[in-house]
GUPALUM-463797 format. One line per field, with one value per residue (C-alpha): residue in three letters; x, y, z. Coordinates in steps of 0.02 Angstrom, whole numbers, plus 50000, padded with zeros to 5 digits. Layout:
<kelos>
residuo = (ALA/...)
X = (X/...)
Y = (Y/...)
Z = (Z/...)
</kelos>
This chain:
<kelos>
residuo = (MET/LEU/SER/PRO/GLU/PHE/LEU/SER/ALA/SER/ASN/ARG/LEU/THR/ILE/ASP/LEU/ASN/ALA/LEU/ALA/ASP/ASN/TRP/ARG/SER/MET/ASN/ALA/ARG/SER/GLY/LYS/ALA/ARG/ALA/ALA/ALA/VAL/LEU/LYS/ALA/ASP/ALA/TYR/GLY/LEU/GLY/ILE/ASP/GLU/ALA/ALA/PRO/ALA/LEU/TYR/ALA/ALA/GLY/ALA/ARG/ASP/PHE/PHE/VAL/ALA/ASN/ALA/GLU/GLU/GLY/ALA/ASP/LEU/ARG/PRO/LEU/VAL/PRO/GLU/GLY/ARG/ILE/TYR/ILE/LEU/ALA/GLY/MET/TRP/PRO/GLY/ASN/GLU/ALA/LEU/PHE/PHE/ASP/ASN/ASP/LEU/VAL/PRO/VAL/ILE/ASN/SER/GLU/GLU/GLN/LEU/ALA/VAL/PHE/MET/ALA/ALA/LEU/SER/GLU/ARG/GLY/ASP/HIS/PRO/CYS/VAL/LEU/HIS/ILE/ASP/THR/GLY/MET/ASN/ARG/LEU/GLY/LEU/SER/VAL/GLU/GLU/ALA/VAL/ALA/LEU/ALA/ASN/ASP/PRO/ALA/ARG/PRO/ALA/SER/PHE/SER/PRO/VAL/LEU/ILE/MET/SER/HIS/LEU/ALA/CYS/ALA/ASP/ASP/PRO/GLY/ASN/PRO/LEU/ASN/GLY/HIS/GLN/LEU/LYS/ARG/PHE/ARG/GLU/ALA/THR/ALA/ALA/PHE/GLU/ASP/VAL/ASP/ALA/SER/LEU/ALA/ASN/SER/GLY/GLY/VAL/PHE/LEU/GLY/ASP/ASP/TYR/HIS/PHE/ASN/LEU/THR/ARG/PRO/GLY/ILE/ALA/VAL/TYR/GLY/GLY/GLU/ALA/VAL/ASN/ASP/VAL/ALA/ASN/PRO/MET/LYS/PRO/VAL/VAL/THR/ALA/GLU/ALA/ARG/ILE/ILE/GLN/VAL/ARG/ASN/VAL/ALA/SER/GLY/GLY/HIS/ALA/SER/TYR/GLY/ALA/SER/ALA/ARG/PHE/ASN/ARG/ASP/SER/ARG/ILE/ALA/THR/VAL/ALA/VAL/GLY/TYR/ALA/ASP/GLY/TYR/HIS/ARG/SER/VAL/SER/GLY/GLY/GLY/VAL/THR/LEU/ARG/GLN/ALA/THR/PRO/SER/GLY/ALA/PHE/GLY/PHE/LEU/HIS/GLY/GLN/LYS/VAL/PRO/HIS/VAL/GLY/ARG/VAL/THR/MET/ASP/LEU/SER/LEU/PHE/ASP/VAL/THR/ASP/LEU/PRO/GLU/ASN/ALA/VAL/ARG/ALA/GLY/ASP/TYR/ILE/GLU/LEU/PHE/GLY/ARG/HIS/ILE/ALA/VAL/ASP/ASP/VAL/ALA/ARG/ALA/GLY/GLY/THR/ILE/GLY/TYR/GLU/MET/LEU/THR/SER/LEU/GLY/HIS/ARG/TYR/ASP/ARG/HIS/TYR/ILE/GLY/SER/VAL)
X = (50653/50699/50854/51022/50986/50821/50878/51019/50928/50907/50731/50624/50437/50352/50202/50082/50034/49890/49815/49822/49726/49618/49557/49520/49415/49334/49289/49230/49116/49054/49031/48869/48830/48976/49147/49291/49437/49608/49703/49879/49937/50090/50186/50035/50011/50208/50203/50286/50181/50290/50219/50054/49998/50018/49933/49776/49771/49783/49663/49545/49563/49545/49512/49657/49669/49832/49877/49981/50007/50196/50127/50011/50144/50233/50089/50048/50151/50098/49911/49917/49712/49679/49592/49712/49629/49715/49670/49742/49694/49784/49881/49969/50122/50085/49936/50072/50076/49895/49882/50043/49988/49810/49788/49609/49616/49490/49431/49440/49403/49343/49528/49553/49407/49466/49638/49580/49446/49608/49706/49545/49543/49737/49751/49563/49457/49502/49407/49395/49318/49214/49242/49098/49109/48966/49021/49187/49242/49415/49413/49260/49142/48989/48834/48756/48916/48909/48721/48745/48895/48777/48642/48751/48719/48887/48964/49090/49028/49199/49191/49109/49144/49162/49141/49066/49142/49126/49214/49138/49194/49142/49120/49214/49076/48912/48792/48860/48720/48850/48840/48656/48691/48820/48720/48568/48675/48785/48626/48557/48728/48718/48529/48604/48736/48633/48716/48881/48950/48977/49065/49035/49104/49289/49329/49225/49094/49069/49031/48878/48792/48711/48642/48817/48902/48824/48945/49117/49192/49350/49419/49602/49665/49550/49631/49790/49734/49685/49533/49389/49246/49267/49247/49199/49305/49426/49382/49522/49667/49836/49953/50112/50218/50366/50502/50670/50812/50870/51041/51055/50974/51010/50968/50908/50883/50716/50725/50831/50787/50817/50812/50819/50748/50750/50577/50557/50561/50559/50485/50554/50717/50700/50750/50756/50770/50861/50795/50852/50688/50659/50576/50692/50614/50430/50397/50353/50417/50233/50201/50309/50155/49969/50030/50122/50308/50372/50253/50350/50257/50281/50204/50227/50128/50137/50178/50270/50260/50396/50413/50227/50188/50152/50295/50274/50376/50451/50535/50551/50579/50739/50797/50873/50824/50686/50655/50543/50523/50551/50561/50397/50469/50575/50749/50853/50715/50765/50938/51025/50988/50803/50674/50531/50343/50305/50159/50062/50010/50002/50001/49876/49944/49800/49832/50007/49954/49821/49964/50035/49884/49872/49811/49867/49873/50019/50111/50107/50157/50297/50396/50578/50686/50795/50673/50732/50567/50502/50365/50231/50122/50224/50157)
Y = (49218/49388/49399/49492/49601/49652/49666/49796/49891/50074/50044/49906/49852/49706/49640/49534/49418/49345/49502/49543/49381/49407/49572/49497/49354/49498/49588/49443/49418/49592/49567/49450/49347/49426/49353/49465/49505/49561/49699/49706/49849/49942/49790/49751/49939/49947/49780/49648/49555/49405/49394/49457/49365/49193/49237/49309/49159/49034/49128/49097/49239/49194/49376/49490/49669/49737/49905/49846/49689/49683/49678/49529/49445/49452/49387/49235/49125/49163/49141/48982/48963/49141/49262/49418/49592/49729/49895/49990/49883/49821/49937/49894/49796/49710/49587/49464/49460/49457/49302/49214/49250/49238/49414/49498/49669/49792/49886/50076/50171/50137/50152/50008/49909/49933/49861/49709/49681/49676/49544/49428/49426/49382/49272/49206/49207/49285/49362/49552/49676/49814/49980/50098/50255/50306/50455/50477/50540/50467/50305/50200/50187/50286/50215/50253/50185/50016/49985/50027/49896/49762/49797/49810/49662/49686/49650/49498/49342/49321/49481/49423/49517/49412/49558/49739/49850/50039/50123/50247/50400/50455/50272/50339/50461/50361/50520/50581/50570/50534/50350/50330/50425/50292/50143/50186/50225/50065/49962/50052/49979/49795/49773/49773/49637/49491/49334/49456/49465/49644/49739/49910/49915/49955/49958/50092/50018/49879/49960/50035/49878/49742/49863/49891/49730/49639/49480/49554/49669/49745/49792/49875/49980/49892/49744/49816/49889/50064/50166/50139/50248/50431/50462/50304/50183/50066/49897/49808/49743/49840/49756/49844/49914/50045/50071/50178/50184/50330/50388/50496/50577/50765/50912/51087/51210/51315/51456/51342/51280/51131/51076/51164/51338/51331/51256/51178/51304/51254/51345/51220/51113/50957/50807/50760/50603/50603/50458/50371/50394/50534/50567/50457/50315/50378/50466/50616/50797/50855/50733/50893/50978/50965/50982/51146/51105/51265/51272/51317/51228/51115/50958/51006/50861/50660/50581/50411/50275/50258/50152/50159/50339/50428/50578/50714/50738/50924/51015/50977/50796/50790/50669/50534/50614/50658/50737/50673/50771/50638/50765/50674/50505/50465/50533/50382/50275/50334/50278/50285/50124/50111/50095/50214/50154/50282/50197/50021/49953/50092/50242/50219/50251/50363/50470/50483/50507/50654/50742/50764/50821/50652/50478/50304/50227/50357/50302/50128/50131/50264/50149/50162/50012/50055/49956/49781/49684/49542/49439/49362/49202/49166/49048)
Z = (49772/49747/49644/49692/49557/49607/49794/49739/49602/49627/49537/49548/49495/49589/49464/49537/49415/49540/49561/49362/49347/49484/49421/49245/49325/49428/49251/49179/49298/49305/49116/49144/49016/48891/48898/48930/48838/48889/48818/48801/48701/48741/48822/48935/49004/49026/49142/49010/48903/48913/49081/49072/48927/48996/49158/49080/48963/49092/49193/49046/48934/48745/48666/48667/48607/48545/48460/48287/48200/48267/48445/48377/48312/48467/48559/48453/48522/48703/48674/48544/48555/48582/48443/48430/48356/48305/48341/48197/48065/47919/47787/47632/47652/47825/47761/47793/47970/47987/47872/47940/48129/48135/48181/48155/48085/48164/48001/48056/47891/47710/47665/47786/47707/47539/47594/47668/47520/47412/47538/47546/47337/47343/47493/47520/47677/47841/47981/48038/48164/48092/48200/48196/48276/48383/48445/48483/48320/48337/48236/48127/47994/48027/48079/47907/47809/47931/47893/47704/47691/47780/47650/47514/47372/47298/47461/47447/47532/47588/47688/47851/48007/48162/48274/48267/48389/48454/48590/48721/48760/48932/49016/49157/49202/49203/49226/49051/48914/48790/48850/48820/48648/48586/48655/48545/48395/48424/48432/48257/48186/48257/48207/48014/48068/48128/48225/48235/48400/48459/48578/48663/48834/48900/49078/49129/49017/49106/49260/49162/49165/49058/48923/48884/48886/48719/48675/48718/48843/48832/49007/48993/49135/49281/49245/49286/49439/49387/49424/49294/49351/49429/49608/49664/49769/49654/49669/49576/49666/49625/49513/49509/49656/49592/49709/49714/49821/49944/49890/50024/50187/50221/50337/50266/50399/50412/50267/50149/49991/49866/49686/49525/49537/49733/49694/49865/50018/50185/50337/50467/50493/50373/50334/50145/50065/49877/49779/49635/49510/49390/49238/49132/49236/49179/49355/49262/49292/49307/49476/49563/49589/49513/49341/49362/49362/49428/49585/49730/49889/50008/49976/49809/49710/49760/49896/49931/50052/50178/50351/50357/50325/50181/50128/50008/49872/49874/49726/49544/49492/49389/49261/49373/49559/49671/49831/49967/50132/50275/50431/50514/50511/50674/50660/50639/50531/50353/50300/50131/50040/50098/49976/49954/49878/49731/49698/49724/49877/49989/49859/49709/49537/49497/49647/49592/49423/49462/49554/49394/49298/49203/49227/49281/49118/49062/49222/49192/49015/49048/49175/49118/49065/49212/49345/49378/49393/49508/49454/49601/49523/49360/49259)
</kelos>
C-alpha cells in the first residue's frame, strides 16, 4: 500500500525488489558454473542497502562486495551467513572492523599486504582476497608480484587467500583486445595459487562468456537494471522509477524563452511543465543537453514520460526545478500535481545519463535525500 507521504511527495522513487532479485538470478544463471556475488557498495547503488541486501540474500546471494569497512559493518546483520568483501582493503586503525564483523579485506597493494600481515600476527588467522592488476592500472599487485608472493617460502602459513581477483577495464566493449589480454594475464596469476577461487568478471564480463567466469562473478550495474554492454539491447529488468511532481503548467508564446540565460527558446506557442526536481536531487545539470549545460536548443537533452508520451526537457536544470515541453500532449491532459517519470519503466536511466554525458551508475548513486521511497516486494 502506498503511504500518504509517498502519494504527496514532491520527488519519489519506486524500487522493485522483485526485479532486483530476478536480475541477480539472471546474472547468476548467466555465470554458468560460477556463482554470482552481489555488489552493494554506495548504499546499494543509491537504492537502499537495508532493503536491497535482504532481497538479494533471500534470492540466494551469499557473496557480497562493498567499498569500505564501514559499509561492511552496516551490511553484516543483514546477511548473517554471507561473506562480505571490502574492496578498499584494510588500513591501520580499522582492523577491528574486519575481525569484529567477519569482513574479508581485498589486498590491493604491498602496503595493504603489510598491514594485513601485521594484523594476522596480532589477532590470528583471517581470510583475505588478493587483488591483481591485469591491465586496468587502478588497483592491485602486479602479476609478477603476486606470483612471487605465491612462491615465497617465507610466506606465513596464516596468509591464505580465499579469492584471487582482478577487474576488467573494457568488459562493456566485447571486441576490445584488452579483454583477452587481461584474461591471459589473470590466468598467469591464478596458476600460481592452486585451489584458490578466482574472480574476474564484472557485469559486462559475465556477458563475455565462460572463459571469464572462473569461480565467482561480480555483477553490479546489471543487477540494478542498468546497461552492462554497449550498443546491445539491455536484457535486465528496470528496478527503480524516479518521478517528480509538476508544480505549474504555463504557456510561452512563439519567440519566447525560459530558464536561466534564456537557454530555452521556442519557435511555436508552447506549454511548459515546471517540475520539482533539480541537481540537488541528483538530476544532473548536464542532462540539460548532451553534457553541454549552456546549449540552447529545443529539445535540449533528456526526456521524461508523461501520460503515455515522451516529453523533452528544455532549458537548464536548476537546483530544485526542471522544465519539460508538454505542448504535444492534449491541452487539458497535463495538470499541476501530476507526476512525470524521469527514468524507470518507460525512460531508461542510461538514456537520461547519456543525455548528460555520464553513465547510469552516476544517476543512481546521485539520487538525493528528498525522494520518498516505495519498495515493491520488500522481504
